C-alpha positions in Angstrom: -150.5 -127.8 -236.0 -153.0 -129.9 -233.6 -152.5 -130.8 -229.8 -152.5 -134.5 -229.3 -153.1 -135.6 -225.8 -151.3 -138.1 -224.3 -152.3 -141.4 -223.2 -151.9 -145.1 -223.4 -151.4 -147.0 -226.5 -152.3 -150.6 -226.8 -149.3 -152.4 -229.4 -150.5 -155.0 -231.9 -153.7 -155.4 -234.0 -157.0 -153.8 -232.5 -158.3 -157.2 -231.7 -155.0 -158.8 -230.0 -152.9 -156.3 -228.2 -149.6 -157.6 -227.1 -148.4 -155.1 -225.1 -148.9 -151.2 -224.1 -146.5 -147.5 -224.8 -147.1 -144.3 -223.1 -147.2 -141.4 -225.3 -146.5 -138.0 -224.1 -148.8 -135.0 -225.3 -147.3 -133.4 -228.6 -147.9 -131.3 -231.4 -149.0 -132.5 -235.1 -149.7 -131.1 -238.2 -153.1 -131.2 -239.2 -152.7 -132.3 -242.6 -149.8 -133.5 -244.8 -147.1 -131.2 -246.0 -148.6 -129.7 -249.3 -146.7 -128.9 -252.5 -146.8 -125.2 -251.5 -145.4 -125.4 -248.3 -142.6 -127.7 -249.7 -141.9 -125.0 -252.2 -141.5 -122.3 -249.7 -138.8 -124.4 -248.0 -137.1 -125.0 -251.2 -137.2 -121.5 -252.0 -135.9 -120.6 -248.6 -132.8 -123.4 -248.6 -132.2 -124.1 -252.1 -132.6 -127.7 -250.9 -132.1 -130.6 -253.9 -134.4 -133.4 -253.2 -133.1 -136.8 -253.4 -135.3 -137.8 -256.6 -133.9 -134.8 -258.3 -130.1 -135.5 -257.3 -130.8 -139.3 -258.2 -132.5 -138.3 -261.4 -135.4 -140.5 -261.5 -138.5 -141.9 -258.9 -141.2 -144.4 -258.6 -144.4 -143.6 -260.4 -147.8 -145.8 -260.1 -148.8 -144.9 -263.9 -152.5 -145.3 -264.8 -153.8 -147.1 -267.9 -156.8 -145.6 -269.9 -160.3 -145.2 -268.7 -162.4 -148.5 -269.4 -166.1 -148.4 -270.3 -167.4 -148.2 -266.9 -164.7 -145.3 -265.8 -162.5 -147.7 -263.9 -158.9 -147.3 -264.4 -155.8 -149.8 -263.8 -152.2 -149.4 -263.8 -148.3 -150.4 -262.6 -145.3 -149.0 -261.3 -142.8 -147.7 -263.2 -139.3 -146.2 -262.3 -139.3 -142.7 -264.4 -136.7 -140.5 -265.3 -137.6 -136.8 -264.4 -140.1 -137.9 -261.8 -139.8 -135.2 -258.8 -141.8 -133.4 -256.5 -142.3 -130.7 -259.0 -143.2 -133.4 -261.6 -145.3 -135.9 -259.9 -146.1 -138.0 -262.9 -142.8 -137.5 -264.6 -141.7 -135.0 -267.4 -144.3 -132.9 -268.7 -146.3 -132.9 -265.6 -145.9 -129.8 -263.1 -147.9 -128.6 -259.8 -150.4 -126.7 -261.7 -153.9 -126.9 -259.3 -151.9 -128.9 -256.9 -151.0 -126.5 -254.3 -153.1 -128.1 -251.8 -152.2 -131.7 -252.5 -149.7 -133.6 -250.1 -145.8 -133.1 -251.7 -144.8 -136.4 -253.0 -141.5 -137.9 -254.4 -139.9 -137.0 -251.0 -137.3 -139.2 -249.0 -136.8 -139.7 -245.6 -133.8 -137.3 -245.8 -135.8 -134.6 -247.7 -138.7 -135.0 -245.0 -136.5 -134.4 -242.2 -134.7 -131.4 -243.8 -138.0 -129.6 -244.0 -138.9 -130.5 -240.7 -135.4 -128.8 -239.4 -136.1 -125.8 -241.6 -139.5 -125.5 -240.1 -138.2 -126.0 -236.4 -140.4 -129.3 -235.9 -139.5 -132.8 -236.0 -140.9 -136.2 -237.9 -143.1 -137.9 -235.4 -142.2 -141.5 -234.1 -144.2 -144.8 -235.3 -146.0 -144.7 -231.7 -146.9 -140.9 -231.8 -148.2 -141.3 -235.2 -150.5 -144.2 -234.4 -151.9 -142.5 -231.5 -152.7 -139.4 -233.3 -154.4 -141.7 -236.1 -156.8 -143.4 -233.7 -158.1 -139.9 -232.5 -159.2 -141.6 -229.2 -160.7 -144.5 -231.0 -158.1 -146.8 -229.4 -159.6 -150.2 -229.8 -161.0 -149.5 -233.3 -159.7 -151.4 -236.4 -159.8 -148.3 -238.7 -159.3 -144.4 -238.0 -162.8 -143.8 -238.7 -164.1 -146.5 -236.8 -165.4 -150.1 -237.1 -167.0 -150.5 -240.4 -164.4 -151.3 -243.3 -165.9 -148.6 -246.0 -168.6 -146.9 -244.6 -170.6 -144.5 -246.8 -169.7 -141.8 -247.7 -166.4 -143.0 -248.2 -163.8 -141.5 -245.4 -160.7 -141.6 -247.0 -159.0 -141.4 -250.4 -158.1 -145.1 -251.3 -158.7 -147.4 -254.3 -162.0 -148.9 -254.7 -161.6 -152.2 -256.6 -159.0 -154.9 -257.3 -155.7 -153.7 -257.3 -153.8 -153.1 -259.5 -156.2 -153.8 -262.5 -159.6 -151.6 -261.7 -159.8 -148.5 -259.7 -163.5 -147.4 -259.5 -162.6 -144.0 -258.5 -166.1 -143.7 -256.3 -163.9 -141.5 -253.5 -163.5 -138.9 -256.0 -160.0 -139.2 -256.8 -157.5 -141.4 -258.8 -154.4 -140.0 -257.5 -153.7 -137.6 -254.6 -156.3 -135.7 -253.1 -156.5 -132.1 -251.9 -155.4 -132.0 -247.9 -158.5 -131.7 -245.8 -161.0 -133.1 -248.7 -162.4 -135.7 -246.1 -163.6 -135.5 -242.3 -161.0 -135.5 -239.9 -160.5 -138.0 -237.2 -161.3 -137.1 -233.2 -158.1 -135.2 -232.5 -159.1 -133.0 -235.7 -156.4 -134.4 -237.7 -156.6 -135.2 -241.4 -155.7 -138.0 -244.0 -154.2 -140.0 -241.3 -155.2 -142.5 -243.4 -155.1 -142.7 -247.2 -154.0 -140.1 -249.5 -150.3 -140.6 -249.2 -148.0 -142.7 -246.8 -146.4 -140.7 -244.3 -142.8 -140.9 -243.2 -141.9 -141.5 -239.2 -138.9 -141.3 -237.7 -138.5 -144.7 -236.4 -136.4 -147.3 -238.0 -136.7 -151.0 -238.3 -136.7 -153.1 -235.2 -136.1 -149.9 -233.0 -138.6 -148.1 -230.8 -141.2 -150.0 -228.4 -143.4 -151.5 -231.1 -139.8 -153.2 -232.7 -141.1 -156.8 -232.0 -143.8 -156.5 -234.3 -141.7 -154.9 -237.1 -141.8 -157.4 -239.6 -138.1 -159.6 -239.7 -136.0 -159.2 -243.0 -136.5 -161.7 -245.6 -133.6 -163.2 -247.4 -134.4 -161.8 -250.9 -134.3 -158.2 -249.2 -131.8 -155.4 -250.0 -130.0 -154.1 -246.9 -131.2 -151.0 -245.8 -135.0 -151.5 -246.0 -135.8 -149.8 -242.8 -137.2 -146.6 -243.0 -141.0 -146.7 -242.0 -144.0 -145.2 -243.7 -147.6 -145.2 -242.0 -151.1 -144.6 -243.4 -151.5 -145.8 -246.6 -152.1 -144.0 -249.5 -154.5 -143.8 -252.4 -153.5 -147.2 -253.4 -154.6 -149.1 -250.7 -157.1 -151.8 -251.3 -159.1 -154.3 -249.7 -157.4 -156.8 -251.1 -154.0 -155.6 -251.4 -152.3 -154.1 -248.4 -154.8 -152.3 -246.2 -152.3 -149.9 -245.1 -154.8 -147.5 -244.0 -155.4 -149.2 -240.7 -153.6 -147.4 -238.2 -151.7 -150.3 -237.0 -150.2 -151.2 -240.4 -146.7 -150.4 -241.6 -144.4 -150.6 -244.4 -140.5 -150.4 -245.3 -138.9 -148.3 -247.6 -135.3 -147.2 -248.2 -134.4 -143.9 -246.6 -133.8 -142.4 -249.9 -136.5 -144.1 -251.8 -139.0 -141.6 -253.7 -142.3 -142.7 -255.2 -145.5 -140.7 -256.0 -147.6 -142.2 -252.6 -145.5 -141.3 -250.1 -145.2 -137.7 -248.1 -145.4 -136.6 -244.5 -146.3 -134.4 -241.8 -144.2 -133.1 -239.0 -144.7 -133.2 -234.9 -143.2 -130.9 -232.3 
């Protein structure tokens, strides 16, 4: 784990902060929890993940490569997709020990954290840590939108029709594949979204949480931060440190994982 210093975090967008929050020093995993780490937890506890219990999970399924090597795709609810079978039946974790675990719900992440004698970070802790000391910058690596070399595992192209894979990956990448931020933390942007333990409309940044829309299902209040390999310039830009999305706490997909704090 990495010791993250305390400080004062401006809340809101980088160019238009609305208030501030005080952050106390804390510890944070230097990278996302990996398949190997989660497997050790399951072996020790017999934990059955929500995806295994429910029988399916959401997978972004890639299409065939085009002539230029780019690949698109779309979302599917895949029976049998779990953390052990991230792409669905027939897939496994061979060669993915150091990839972040996916298809974990908020419940699964909390269970792992308790076993590891840790906890999930709050959204304020997560954002402060993600910035790595670059408090006013729009991205965890600084001011430039997508510098060269690419600083994170993101989507390059038009989502969801064409991903050039210029960062070397079309799905998850091994943890620590890219340079760390100023605090020595890896993958605080891209690779997989990360659960934080701050529900919607709670905590110091509650005023910044998007209001519920009439067509949203009840319970859409689990918060994820950091973006994933599916975040693109023309889509969500979820890799911004001030960006957030909402999921049902028991929802599982192949672009969401977590890391722990203490």
